[in-house]
C-alpha positions, 0 to 999 in steps of 0.5 A: 185090564182096561187100565192096562190097555189104556196106559198102553195106548197112552204110552204108545201114543206119546211114543208116536208123537215123540218119534214123529217130532224127532223125525220132523226136527231131523228133516228140517234141522240138518246136522252140521258135520263133526269137527275134522269131517269134510263134506263133499261140495254140492255142485250144480250145473252152471247157470245160463249166461245172463247179459251183464247188467250195467252198473247202477248209478250212485243214488241221488241223496233223495233216493238214498234217504228214501232207501234208509227209510225203507230199511227202517220200514223193513225192521219196523214191519219185522220182515227179517222174520221171513227174509234175511239181508246180509246174512241177518234174519231168516236165511231161508229166503235171502233177499240179497241181490233182489234188486238185480232180479226184480224191477220196482213193479215186480218188487211191489207185486212180491211185497204186497202179494199181488199180480203175478206173485199172488199166483205163485205165493202159498195161501199163508204167505199171501195172508201175511203179505196183505198187511203190506197193502195197508202200509202208507204209500210213502212207506211202501215206496220207501220199502221198495226203493231199499229192496231195489238197492240190494243188488248182487255184486258183479260176477257173483250169484245173488244167493245160494238158493237163487243161483242163476236168477231162478226162484226159490222153490218151497213146497212147490211155491215160488218165494221172492 
């Protein structure tokens, strides 16, 4: 009798774990619509009108070189694990247009998880960002220069998650 109860408990446990795994997967991986099925467009209220930003001057050769070095640092540090640029990388936190929304000091705070960013980022994200505080100053400056070049095209939204310059909300925490 004990063996039968033990087997039933084991099978029930496995069933609960598999069921919860399926629910979690379904919640975090939305299905794409079937071919030929149109999904209704999700509309949101228009963002408040922001004053037009002046077009950035063409970068000097030194700045362009530093931005190229920053792109290499971005790749070397594996930033695409958490972020995307131009649709390449993790689409959950796109960085397209971040240079239009943040100045260099704000970018530094968000990259290193210091200042105002430390109050908003979750603990695991802060822990991961601590390693950027250990980067050589030239690499960190180059990474920030690269991020500053990621400007939104005039008249477009920076990203679907950050329409109107709002922060991306992830479990009550704001992300870069």
